[in-house]
PyMOL Python script that loads the backbone (N, CA, C, O; Angstrom):
from pymol import cmd

cmd.read_pdbstr("""\
ATOM      1  N   UNK A   1       0.854  -1.172   0.000  1.00  0.00           N
ATOM      2  CA  UNK A   1       0.000   0.000   0.000  1.00  0.00           C
ATOM      3  C   UNK A   1       0.901   1.236   0.000  1.00  0.00           C
ATOM      4  O   UNK A   1       1.926   1.261   0.680  1.00  0.00           O
ATOM      5  N   UNK A   2       0.518   2.246  -0.756  1.00  0.00           N
ATOM      6  CA  UNK A   2       1.341   3.442  -0.825  1.00  0.00           C
ATOM      7  C   UNK A   2       0.511   4.673  -0.488  1.00  0.00           C
ATOM      8  O   UNK A   2      -0.633   4.808  -0.922  1.00  0.00           O
ATOM      9  N   UNK A   3       1.108   5.570   0.295  1.00  0.00           N
ATOM     10  CA  UNK A   3       0.470   6.821   0.706  1.00  0.00           C
ATOM     11  C   UNK A   3       0.824   7.903  -0.315  1.00  0.00           C
ATOM     12  O   UNK A   3       2.001   8.160  -0.567  1.00  0.00           O
ATOM     13  N   UNK A   4      -0.174   8.526  -0.890  1.00  0.00           N
ATOM     14  CA  UNK A   4       0.037   9.614  -1.842  1.00  0.00           C
ATOM     15  C   UNK A   4      -0.450  10.906  -1.204  1.00  0.00           C
ATOM     16  O   UNK A   4      -1.499  10.947  -0.562  1.00  0.00           O
ATOM     17  N   UNK A   5       0.334  11.956  -1.394  1.00  0.00           N
ATOM     18  CA  UNK A   5       0.027  13.230  -0.747  1.00  0.00           C
ATOM     19  C   UNK A   5      -1.179  13.902  -1.400  1.00  0.00           C
ATOM     20  O   UNK A   5      -1.386  13.804  -2.609  1.00  0.00           O
ATOM     21  N   UNK A   6      -1.960  14.576  -0.581  1.00  0.00           N
ATOM     22  CA  UNK A   6      -3.131  15.313  -1.069  1.00  0.00           C
ATOM     23  C   UNK A   6      -2.748  16.318  -2.147  1.00  0.00           C
ATOM     24  O   UNK A   6      -3.555  16.621  -3.026  1.00  0.00           O
ATOM     25  N   UNK A   7      -1.521  16.839  -2.088  1.00  0.00           N
ATOM     26  CA  UNK A   7      -1.068  17.766  -3.128  1.00  0.00           C
ATOM     27  C   UNK A   7      -1.084  17.097  -4.498  1.00  0.00           C
ATOM     28  O   UNK A   7      -1.422  17.736  -5.495  1.00  0.00           O
ATOM     29  N   UNK A   8      -0.720  15.807  -4.557  1.00  0.00           N
ATOM     30  CA  UNK A   8      -0.760  15.068  -5.824  1.00  0.00           C
ATOM     31  C   UNK A   8      -2.191  14.962  -6.341  1.00  0.00           C
ATOM     32  O   UNK A   8      -2.438  15.084  -7.541  1.00  0.00           O
ATOM     33  N   UNK A   9      -3.118  14.736  -5.436  1.00  0.00           N
ATOM     34  CA  UNK A   9      -4.527  14.620  -5.814  1.00  0.00           C
ATOM     35  C   UNK A   9      -5.047  15.965  -6.302  1.00  0.00           C
ATOM     36  O   UNK A   9      -5.746  16.026  -7.314  1.00  0.00           O
ATOM     37  N   UNK A  10      -4.719  17.040  -5.599  1.00  0.00           N
ATOM     38  CA  UNK A  10      -5.169  18.365  -6.025  1.00  0.00           C
ATOM     39  C   UNK A  10      -4.568  18.724  -7.379  1.00  0.00           C
ATOM     40  O   UNK A  10      -5.233  19.352  -8.203  1.00  0.00           O
ATOM     41  N   UNK A  11      -3.309  18.329  -7.620  1.00  0.00           N
ATOM     42  CA  UNK A  11      -2.693  18.589  -8.922  1.00  0.00           C
ATOM     43  C   UNK A  11      -3.399  17.796 -10.017  1.00  0.00           C
ATOM     44  O   UNK A  11      -3.624  18.310 -11.112  1.00  0.00           O
ATOM     45  N   UNK A  12      -3.748  16.542  -9.722  1.00  0.00           N
ATOM     46  CA  UNK A  12      -4.504  15.722 -10.674  1.00  0.00           C
ATOM     47  C   UNK A  12      -5.819  16.415 -11.028  1.00  0.00           C
ATOM     48  O   UNK A  12      -6.198  16.480 -12.198  1.00  0.00           O
ATOM     49  N   UNK A  13      -6.505  16.928 -10.019  1.00  0.00           N
ATOM     50  CA  UNK A  13      -7.781  17.609 -10.240  1.00  0.00           C
ATOM     51  C   UNK A  13      -7.585  18.885 -11.050  1.00  0.00           C
ATOM     52  O   UNK A  13      -8.376  19.178 -11.947  1.00  0.00           O
ATOM     53  N   UNK A  14      -6.537  19.645 -10.742  1.00  0.00           N
ATOM     54  CA  UNK A  14      -6.258  20.885 -11.472  1.00  0.00           C
ATOM     55  C   UNK A  14      -5.929  20.582 -12.932  1.00  0.00           C
ATOM     56  O   UNK A  14      -6.407  21.267 -13.836  1.00  0.00           O
ATOM     57  N   UNK A  15      -5.114  19.557 -13.158  1.00  0.00           N
ATOM     58  CA  UNK A  15      -4.722  19.195 -14.521  1.00  0.00           C
ATOM     59  C   UNK A  15      -5.916  18.749 -15.354  1.00  0.00           C
ATOM     60  O   UNK A  15      -5.992  19.049 -16.546  1.00  0.00           O
ATOM     61  N   UNK A  16      -6.841  18.039 -14.736  1.00  0.00           N
ATOM     62  CA  UNK A  16      -7.989  17.517 -15.492  1.00  0.00           C
ATOM     63  C   UNK A  16      -9.037  18.594 -15.744  1.00  0.00           C
ATOM     64  O   UNK A  16      -9.707  18.582 -16.776  1.00  0.00           O
ATOM     65  N   UNK A  17      -9.180  19.523 -14.801  1.00  0.00           N
ATOM     66  CA  UNK A  17     -10.218  20.542 -14.920  1.00  0.00           C
ATOM     67  C   UNK A  17     -11.628  19.973 -14.867  1.00  0.00           C
ATOM     68  O   UNK A  17     -12.594  20.658 -15.202  1.00  0.00           O
ATOM     69  N   UNK A  18     -11.742  18.724 -14.448  1.00  0.00           N
ATOM     70  CA  UNK A  18     -13.028  18.018 -14.475  1.00  0.00           C
ATOM     71  C   UNK A  18     -13.885  18.335 -13.261  1.00  0.00           C
ATOM     72  O   UNK A  18     -13.389  18.728 -12.205  1.00  0.00           O
ATOM     73  N   UNK A  19     -15.176  18.154 -13.442  1.00  0.00           N
ATOM     74  CA  UNK A  19     -16.115  18.093 -12.331  1.00  0.00           C
ATOM     75  C   UNK A  19     -16.212  16.629 -11.931  1.00  0.00           C
ATOM     76  O   UNK A  19     -16.149  15.747 -12.787  1.00  0.00           O
ATOM     77  N   UNK A  20     -16.363  16.364 -10.644  1.00  0.00           N
ATOM     78  CA  UNK A  20     -16.404  15.003 -10.124  1.00  0.00           C
ATOM     79  C   UNK A  20     -17.679  14.772  -9.324  1.00  0.00           C
ATOM     80  O   UNK A  20     -18.260  15.703  -8.768  1.00  0.00           O
ATOM     81  N   UNK A  21     -18.093  13.532  -9.279  1.00  0.00           N
ATOM     82  CA  UNK A  21     -19.021  13.052  -8.264  1.00  0.00           C
ATOM     83  C   UNK A  21     -18.162  12.214  -7.321  1.00  0.00           C
ATOM     84  O   UNK A  21     -16.997  11.953  -7.619  1.00  0.00           O
ATOM     85  N   UNK A  22     -18.712  11.800  -6.212  1.00  0.00           N
ATOM     86  CA  UNK A  22     -17.959  10.943  -5.294  1.00  0.00           C
ATOM     87  C   UNK A  22     -17.433   9.701  -6.043  1.00  0.00           C
ATOM     88  O   UNK A  22     -16.292   9.285  -5.841  1.00  0.00           O
ATOM     89  N   UNK A  23     -18.269   9.126  -6.897  1.00  0.00           N
ATOM     90  CA  UNK A  23     -17.896   7.910  -7.621  1.00  0.00           C
ATOM     91  C   UNK A  23     -16.811   8.171  -8.655  1.00  0.00           C
ATOM     92  O   UNK A  23     -15.861   7.396  -8.757  1.00  0.00           O
ATOM     93  N   UNK A  24     -16.936   9.262  -9.434  1.00  0.00           N
ATOM     94  CA  UNK A  24     -15.921   9.528 -10.457  1.00  0.00           C
ATOM     95  C   UNK A  24     -14.609   9.969  -9.821  1.00  0.00           C
ATOM     96  O   UNK A  24     -13.540   9.700 -10.369  1.00  0.00           O
ATOM     97  N   UNK A  25     -14.671  10.643  -8.673  1.00  0.00           N
ATOM     98  CA  UNK A  25     -13.462  11.014  -7.940  1.00  0.00           C
ATOM     99  C   UNK A  25     -12.711   9.758  -7.504  1.00  0.00           C
ATOM    100  O   UNK A  25     -11.503   9.644  -7.710  1.00  0.00           O
ATOM    101  N   UNK A  26     -13.433   8.824  -6.905  1.00  0.00           N
ATOM    102  CA  UNK A  26     -12.799   7.590  -6.444  1.00  0.00           C
ATOM    103  C   UNK A  26     -12.251   6.780  -7.621  1.00  0.00           C
ATOM    104  O   UNK A  26     -11.182   6.179  -7.510  1.00  0.00           O
ATOM    105  N   UNK A  27     -12.968   6.758  -8.739  1.00  0.00           N
ATOM    106  CA  UNK A  27     -12.483   6.051  -9.929  1.00  0.00           C
ATOM    107  C   UNK A  27     -11.216   6.705 -10.472  1.00  0.00           C
ATOM    108  O   UNK A  27     -10.294   6.008 -10.895  1.00  0.00           O
ATOM    109  N   UNK A  28     -11.162   8.039 -10.462  1.00  0.00           N
ATOM    110  CA  UNK A  28      -9.966   8.747 -10.924  1.00  0.00           C
ATOM    111  C   UNK A  28      -8.775   8.444 -10.021  1.00  0.00           C
ATOM    112  O   UNK A  28      -7.650   8.302 -10.500  1.00  0.00           O
ATOM    113  N   UNK A  29      -9.019   8.344  -8.719  1.00  0.00           N
ATOM    114  CA  UNK A  29      -7.935   8.000  -7.795  1.00  0.00           C
ATOM    115  C   UNK A  29      -7.412   6.596  -8.067  1.00  0.00           C
ATOM    116  O   UNK A  29      -6.201   6.376  -8.057  1.00  0.00           O
ATOM    117  N   UNK A  30      -8.300   5.651  -8.307  1.00  0.00           N
ATOM    118  CA  UNK A  30      -7.874   4.282  -8.621  1.00  0.00           C
ATOM    119  C   UNK A  30      -7.084   4.269  -9.926  1.00  0.00           C
ATOM    120  O   UNK A  30      -6.041   3.621 -10.007  1.00  0.00           O
ATOM    121  N   UNK A  31      -7.567   4.975 -10.946  1.00  0.00           N
ATOM    122  CA  UNK A  31      -6.864   5.028 -12.231  1.00  0.00           C
ATOM    123  C   UNK A  31      -5.465   5.613 -12.083  1.00  0.00           C
ATOM    124  O   UNK A  31      -4.514   5.124 -12.692  1.00  0.00           O
ATOM    125  N   UNK A  32      -5.344   6.644 -11.284  1.00  0.00           N
ATOM    126  CA  UNK A  32      -4.067   7.354 -11.152  1.00  0.00           C
ATOM    127  C   UNK A  32      -3.118   6.694 -10.155  1.00  0.00           C
ATOM    128  O   UNK A  32      -1.920   6.585 -10.417  1.00  0.00           O
ATOM    129  N   UNK A  33      -3.646   6.252  -9.012  1.00  0.00           N
ATOM    130  CA  UNK A  33      -2.784   5.811  -7.916  1.00  0.00           C
ATOM    131  C   UNK A  33      -2.888   4.326  -7.580  1.00  0.00           C
ATOM    132  O   UNK A  33      -2.071   3.808  -6.819  1.00  0.00           O
ATOM    133  N   UNK A  34      -3.882   3.637  -8.136  1.00  0.00           N
ATOM    134  CA  UNK A  34      -4.052   2.215  -7.864  1.00  0.00           C
ATOM    135  C   UNK A  34      -5.109   1.955  -6.805  1.00  0.00           C
ATOM    136  O   UNK A  34      -5.453   2.833  -6.013  1.00  0.00           O
ATOM    137  N   UNK A  35      -5.614   0.735  -6.811  1.00  0.00           N
ATOM    138  CA  UNK A  35      -6.737   0.399  -5.933  1.00  0.00           C
ATOM    139  C   UNK A  35      -6.352   0.266  -4.468  1.00  0.00           C
ATOM    140  O   UNK A  35      -7.221   0.320  -3.598  1.00  0.00           O
ATOM    141  N   UNK A  36      -5.070   0.094  -4.179  1.00  0.00           N
ATOM    142  CA  UNK A  36      -4.650  -0.063  -2.781  1.00  0.00           C
ATOM    143  C   UNK A  36      -4.047   1.213  -2.197  1.00  0.00           C
ATOM    144  O   UNK A  36      -3.492   1.190  -1.099  1.00  0.00           O
ATOM    145  N   UNK A  37      -4.151   2.325  -2.926  1.00  0.00           N
ATOM    146  CA  UNK A  37      -3.544   3.582  -2.479  1.00  0.00           C
ATOM    147  C   UNK A  37      -4.254   4.143  -1.253  1.00  0.00           C
ATOM    148  O   UNK A  37      -5.471   4.028  -1.108  1.00  0.00           O
ATOM    149  N   UNK A  38      -3.467   4.747  -0.385  1.00  0.00           N
ATOM    150  CA  UNK A  38      -3.981   5.565   0.708  1.00  0.00           C
ATOM    151  C   UNK A  38      -3.397   6.953   0.526  1.00  0.00           C
ATOM    152  O   UNK A  38      -2.515   7.164  -0.307  1.00  0.00           O
ATOM    153  N   UNK A  39      -3.894   7.895   1.310  1.00  0.00           N
ATOM    154  CA  UNK A  39      -3.544   9.287   1.075  1.00  0.00           C
ATOM    155  C   UNK A  39      -3.127   9.962   2.372  1.00  0.00           C
ATOM    156  O   UNK A  39      -3.565   9.590   3.460  1.00  0.00           O
ATOM    157  N   UNK A  40      -2.271  10.964   2.225  1.00  0.00           N
ATOM    158  CA  UNK A  40      -1.794  11.700   3.389  1.00  0.00           C
ATOM    159  C   UNK A  40      -1.841  13.192   3.082  1.00  0.00           C
ATOM    160  O   UNK A  40      -2.032  13.608   1.940  1.00  0.00           O
ATOM    161  N   UNK A  41      -1.662  13.974   4.126  1.00  0.00           N
ATOM    162  CA  UNK A  41      -1.574  15.426   4.006  1.00  0.00           C
ATOM    163  C   UNK A  41      -0.406  15.864   4.874  1.00  0.00           C
ATOM    164  O   UNK A  41       0.339  15.033   5.394  1.00  0.00           O
ATOM    165  N   UNK A  42      -0.256  17.149   5.025  1.00  0.00           N
ATOM    166  CA  UNK A  42       0.800  17.650   5.906  1.00  0.00           C
ATOM    167  C   UNK A  42       0.505  17.327   7.369  1.00  0.00           C
ATOM    168  O   UNK A  42       1.396  17.401   8.215  1.00  0.00           O
ATOM    169  N   UNK A  43      -0.755  16.967   7.668  1.00  0.00           N
ATOM    170  CA  UNK A  43      -1.129  16.718   9.062  1.00  0.00           C
ATOM    171  C   UNK A  43      -1.753  15.350   9.324  1.00  0.00           C
ATOM    172  O   UNK A  43      -1.977  15.000  10.483  1.00  0.00           O
ATOM    173  N   UNK A  44      -2.040  14.566   8.287  1.00  0.00           N
ATOM    174  CA  UNK A  44      -2.698  13.262   8.465  1.00  0.00           C
ATOM    175  C   UNK A  44      -2.098  12.238   7.518  1.00  0.00           C
ATOM    176  O   UNK A  44      -1.545  12.588   6.476  1.00  0.00           O
ATOM    177  N   UNK A  45      -2.211  10.974   7.889  1.00  0.00           N
ATOM    178  CA  UNK A  45      -1.713   9.888   7.040  1.00  0.00           C
ATOM    179  C   UNK A  45      -2.723   8.754   7.012  1.00  0.00           C
ATOM    180  O   UNK A  45      -3.602   8.662   7.869  1.00  0.00           O
ATOM    181  N   UNK A  46      -2.579   7.890   6.009  1.00  0.00           N
ATOM    182  CA  UNK A  46      -3.384   6.685   5.928  1.00  0.00           C
ATOM    183  C   UNK A  46      -4.848   6.896   5.618  1.00  0.00           C
ATOM    184  O   UNK A  46      -5.679   6.072   5.999  1.00  0.00           O
ATOM    185  N   UNK A  47      -5.192   7.983   4.932  1.00  0.00           N
ATOM    186  CA  UNK A  47      -6.596   8.265   4.624  1.00  0.00           C
ATOM    187  C   UNK A  47      -7.081   7.425   3.445  1.00  0.00           C
ATOM    188  O   UNK A  47      -6.340   7.180   2.493  1.00  0.00           O
ATOM    189  N   UNK A  48      -8.333   6.991   3.527  1.00  0.00           N
ATOM    190  CA  UNK A  48      -9.008   6.369   2.388  1.00  0.00           C
ATOM    191  C   UNK A  48      -9.463   7.478   1.438  1.00  0.00           C
ATOM    192  O   UNK A  48      -9.343   8.662   1.752  1.00  0.00           O
ATOM    193  N   UNK A  49      -9.982   7.086   0.284  1.00  0.00           N
ATOM    194  CA  UNK A  49     -10.506   8.070  -0.667  1.00  0.00           C
ATOM    195  C   UNK A  49     -11.636   8.887  -0.046  1.00  0.00           C
ATOM    196  O   UNK A  49     -11.693  10.103  -0.230  1.00  0.00           O
ATOM    197  N   UNK A  50     -12.533   8.230   0.687  1.00  0.00           N
ATOM    198  CA  UNK A  50     -13.633   8.954   1.334  1.00  0.00           C
ATOM    199  C   UNK A  50     -13.122   9.906   2.411  1.00  0.00           C
ATOM    200  O   UNK A  50     -13.621  11.023   2.542  1.00  0.00           O
ATOM    201  N   UNK A  51     -12.135   9.470   3.176  1.00  0.00           N
ATOM    202  CA  UNK A  51     -11.551  10.342   4.206  1.00  0.00           C
ATOM    203  C   UNK A  51     -10.827  11.517   3.569  1.00  0.00           C
ATOM    204  O   UNK A  51     -10.905  12.638   4.072  1.00  0.00           O
ATOM    205  N   UNK A  52     -10.123  11.274   2.469  1.00  0.00           N
ATOM    206  CA  UNK A  52      -9.446  12.358   1.758  1.00  0.00           C
ATOM    207  C   UNK A  52     -10.458  13.368   1.235  1.00  0.00           C
ATOM    208  O   UNK A  52     -10.251  14.575   1.354  1.00  0.00           O
ATOM    209  N   UNK A  53     -11.540  12.886   0.663  1.00  0.00           N
ATOM    210  CA  UNK A  53     -12.575  13.784   0.149  1.00  0.00           C
ATOM    211  C   UNK A  53     -13.140  14.657   1.263  1.00  0.00           C
ATOM    212  O   UNK A  53     -13.305  15.863   1.079  1.00  0.00           O
ATOM    213  N   UNK A  54     -13.434  14.069   2.403  1.00  0.00           N
ATOM    214  CA  UNK A  54     -13.932  14.837   3.550  1.00  0.00           C
ATOM    215  C   UNK A  54     -12.879  15.827   4.034  1.00  0.00           C
ATOM    216  O   UNK A  54     -13.208  16.959   4.390  1.00  0.00           O
ATOM    217  N   UNK A  55     -11.616  15.409   4.048  1.00  0.00           N
ATOM    218  CA  UNK A  55     -10.515  16.277   4.467  1.00  0.00           C
ATOM    219  C   UNK A  55     -10.415  17.496   3.542  1.00  0.00           C
ATOM    220  O   UNK A  55     -10.362  18.632   4.014  1.00  0.00           O
ATOM    221  N   UNK A  56     -10.388  17.257   2.226  1.00  0.00           N
ATOM    222  CA  UNK A  56     -10.276  18.363   1.271  1.00  0.00           C
ATOM    223  C   UNK A  56     -11.469  19.301   1.367  1.00  0.00           C
ATOM    224  O   UNK A  56     -11.311  20.521   1.319  1.00  0.00           O
ATOM    225  N   UNK A  57     -12.642  18.742   1.500  1.00  0.00           N
ATOM    226  CA  UNK A  57     -13.842  19.560   1.642  1.00  0.00           C
ATOM    227  C   UNK A  57     -13.791  20.390   2.919  1.00  0.00           C
ATOM    228  O   UNK A  57     -14.112  21.578   2.904  1.00  0.00           O
ATOM    229  N   UNK A  58     -13.394  19.774   4.007  1.00  0.00           N
ATOM    230  CA  UNK A  58     -13.308  20.461   5.295  1.00  0.00           C
ATOM    231  C   UNK A  58     -12.290  21.572   5.326  1.00  0.00           C
ATOM    232  O   UNK A  58     -12.397  22.494   6.134  1.00  0.00           O
ATOM    233  N   UNK A  59     -11.294  21.496   4.448  1.00  0.00           N
ATOM    234  CA  UNK A  59     -10.262  22.527   4.370  1.00  0.00           C
ATOM    235  C   UNK A  59     -10.591  23.593   3.327  1.00  0.00           C
ATOM    236  O   UNK A  59      -9.781  24.483   3.067  1.00  0.00           O
ATOM    237  N   UNK A  60     -11.783  23.502   2.730  1.00  0.00           N
ATOM    238  CA  UNK A  60     -12.190  24.507   1.748  1.00  0.00           C
ATOM    239  C   UNK A  60     -11.481  24.389   0.415  1.00  0.00           C
ATOM    240  O   UNK A  60     -11.394  25.369  -0.325  1.00  0.00           O
ATOM    241  N   UNK A  61     -10.971  23.203   0.092  1.00  0.00           N
ATOM    242  CA  UNK A  61     -10.218  23.006  -1.148  1.00  0.00           C
ATOM    243  C   UNK A  61     -11.107  22.714  -2.347  1.00  0.00           C
ATOM    244  O   UNK A  61     -10.639  22.748  -3.485  1.00  0.00           O
ATOM    245  N   UNK A  62     -12.383  22.429  -2.108  1.00  0.00           N
ATOM    246  CA  UNK A  62     -13.285  22.037  -3.182  1.00  0.00           C
ATOM    247  C   UNK A  62     -14.396  23.059  -3.372  1.00  0.00           C
ATOM    248  O   UNK A  62     -14.813  23.733  -2.430  1.00  0.00           O
ATOM    249  N   UNK A  63     -14.863  23.158  -4.611  1.00  0.00           N
ATOM    250  CA  UNK A  63     -16.033  23.973  -4.937  1.00  0.00           C
ATOM    251  C   UNK A  63     -17.153  23.024  -5.310  1.00  0.00           C
ATOM    252  O   UNK A  63     -16.929  22.049  -6.027  1.00  0.00           O
ATOM    253  N   UNK A  64     -18.344  23.295  -4.837  1.00  0.00           N
ATOM    254  CA  UNK A  64     -19.488  22.438  -5.123  1.00  0.00           C
ATOM    255  C   UNK A  64     -19.867  21.628  -3.901  1.00  0.00           C
ATOM    256  O   UNK A  64     -19.554  22.000  -2.770  1.00  0.00           O
ATOM    257  N   UNK A  65     -20.536  20.529  -4.137  1.00  0.00           N
ATOM    258  CA  UNK A  65     -21.097  19.698  -3.073  1.00  0.00           C
ATOM    259  C   UNK A  65     -20.535  18.288  -3.196  1.00  0.00           C
ATOM    260  O   UNK A  65     -20.714  17.646  -4.231  1.00  0.00           O
ATOM    261  N   UNK A  66     -19.858  17.792  -2.157  1.00  0.00           N
ATOM    262  CA  UNK A  66     -19.254  16.459  -2.253  1.00  0.00           C
ATOM    263  C   UNK A  66     -20.296  15.353  -2.347  1.00  0.00           C
ATOM    264  O   UNK A  66     -19.953  14.217  -2.674  1.00  0.00           O
ATOM    265  N   UNK A  67     -21.548  15.655  -2.071  1.00  0.00           N
ATOM    266  CA  UNK A  67     -22.606  14.671  -2.256  1.00  0.00           C
ATOM    267  C   UNK A  67     -23.312  14.860  -3.599  1.00  0.00           C
ATOM    268  O   UNK A  67     -24.297  14.184  -3.895  1.00  0.00           O
ATOM    269  N   UNK A  68     -22.797  15.782  -4.401  1.00  0.00           N
ATOM    270  CA  UNK A  68     -23.314  16.040  -5.747  1.00  0.00           C
ATOM    271  C   UNK A  68     -22.142  16.116  -6.706  1.00  0.00           C
ATOM    272  O   UNK A  68     -21.442  15.129  -6.934  1.00  0.00           O
ATOM    273  N   UNK A  69     -21.937  17.308  -7.269  1.00  0.00           N
ATOM    274  CA  UNK A  69     -20.833  17.545  -8.198  1.00  0.00           C
ATOM    275  C   UNK A  69     -19.891  18.577  -7.589  1.00  0.00           C
ATOM    276  O   UNK A  69     -20.328  19.585  -7.034  1.00  0.00           O
ATOM    277  N   UNK A  70     -18.595  18.310  -7.702  1.00  0.00           N
ATOM    278  CA  UNK A  70     -17.585  19.214  -7.143  1.00  0.00           C
ATOM    279  C   UNK A  70     -16.353  19.228  -8.031  1.00  0.00           C
ATOM    280  O   UNK A  70     -16.207  18.397  -8.928  1.00  0.00           O
ATOM    281  N   UNK A  71     -15.477  20.176  -7.773  1.00  0.00           N
ATOM    282  CA  UNK A  71     -14.200  20.312  -8.474  1.00  0.00           C
ATOM    283  C   UNK A  71     -13.219  20.968  -7.520  1.00  0.00           C
ATOM    284  O   UNK A  71     -13.591  21.387  -6.424  1.00  0.00           O
ATOM    285  N   UNK A  72     -11.984  21.054  -7.934  1.00  0.00           N
ATOM    286  CA  UNK A  72     -10.989  21.763  -7.144  1.00  0.00           C
ATOM    287  C   UNK A  72     -11.377  23.229  -7.105  1.00  0.00           C
ATOM    288  O   UNK A  72     -11.661  23.821  -8.146  1.00  0.00           O
ATOM    289  N   UNK A  73     -11.393  23.817  -5.931  1.00  0.00           N
ATOM    290  CA  UNK A  73     -11.787  25.206  -5.778  1.00  0.00           C
ATOM    291  C   UNK A  73     -10.655  26.164  -6.081  1.00  0.00           C
ATOM    292  O   UNK A  73      -9.518  25.750  -6.308  1.00  0.00           O
ATOM    293  N   UNK A  74     -10.971  27.436  -6.083  1.00  0.00           N
ATOM    294  CA  UNK A  74      -9.986  28.484  -6.350  1.00  0.00           C
ATOM    295  C   UNK A  74      -8.858  28.433  -5.329  1.00  0.00           C
ATOM    296  O   UNK A  74      -7.693  28.634  -5.670  1.00  0.00           O
ATOM    297  N   UNK A  75      -9.208  28.162  -4.077  1.00  0.00           N
ATOM    298  CA  UNK A  75      -8.210  28.089  -3.008  1.00  0.00           C
ATOM    299  C   UNK A  75      -7.702  26.660  -2.844  1.00  0.00           C
ATOM    300  O   UNK A  75      -7.374  26.238  -1.735  1.00  0.00           O
ATOM    301  N   UNK A  76      -7.638  25.923  -3.941  1.00  0.00           N
ATOM    302  CA  UNK A  76      -7.316  24.508  -3.883  1.00  0.00           C
ATOM    303  C   UNK A  76      -5.939  24.161  -3.388  1.00  0.00           C
ATOM    304  O   UNK A  76      -5.756  23.095  -2.800  1.00  0.00           O
ATOM    305  N   UNK A  77      -4.969  25.010  -3.599  1.00  0.00           N
ATOM    306  CA  UNK A  77      -3.612  24.650  -3.203  1.00  0.00           C
ATOM    307  C   UNK A  77      -3.262  25.232  -1.844  1.00  0.00           C
ATOM    308  O   UNK A  77      -3.859  26.206  -1.387  1.00  0.00           O
ATOM    309  N   UNK A  78      -2.299  24.621  -1.225  1.00  0.00           N
ATOM    310  CA  UNK A  78      -1.889  25.015   0.123  1.00  0.00           C
ATOM    311  C   UNK A  78      -1.195  26.366   0.108  1.00  0.00           C
ATOM    312  O   UNK A  78      -0.618  26.768  -0.902  1.00  0.00           O
ATOM    313  N   UNK A  79      -1.255  27.047   1.209  1.00  0.00           N
ATOM    314  CA  UNK A  79      -0.608  28.337   1.340  1.00  0.00           C
ATOM    315  C   UNK A  79       0.665  28.271   2.154  1.00  0.00           C
ATOM    316  O   UNK A  79       1.129  29.296   2.654  1.00  0.00           O
ATOM    317  N   UNK A  80       1.241  27.085   2.299  1.00  0.00           N
ATOM    318  CA  UNK A  80       2.440  26.979   3.127  1.00  0.00           C
ATOM    319  C   UNK A  80       3.645  26.472   2.338  1.00  0.00           C
ATOM    320  O   UNK A  80       4.438  25.675   2.839  1.00  0.00           O
ATOM    321  N   UNK A  81       3.768  26.940   1.113  1.00  0.00           N
ATOM    322  CA  UNK A  81       4.973  26.684   0.339  1.00  0.00           C
ATOM    323  C   UNK A  81       4.988  25.407  -0.478  1.00  0.00           C
ATOM    324  O   UNK A  81       6.033  25.049  -1.021  1.00  0.00           O
ATOM    325  N   UNK A  82       3.875  24.711  -0.584  1.00  0.00           N
ATOM    326  CA  UNK A  82       3.845  23.488  -1.403  1.00  0.00           C
ATOM    327  C   UNK A  82       3.217  23.796  -2.736  1.00  0.00           C
ATOM    328  O   UNK A  82       3.092  22.908  -3.580  1.00  0.00           O
TER     329      UNK A  82
END
""", "prot")
cmd.dss("prot")
cmd.show_as("cartoon", "prot")
cmd.util.cbc("prot")
cmd.orient("prot")
């Protein structure tokens, strides 16, 4: 199992410019990082795709509704030098 940083996920979202649903987001993560991938941030490790989605939403990184359609928000990237 490999931990991928949330910055990689946000970059994937920025590069695609796509709108996601919970299902298409999880499918994109599997396509990009593999089915056994876990995710980390500067403050957390070992997150599942659902935990990562909640984390990004809770940090204001997404625009839209995570139970509907969402995308990377304007403030999507970190403000601490990453």
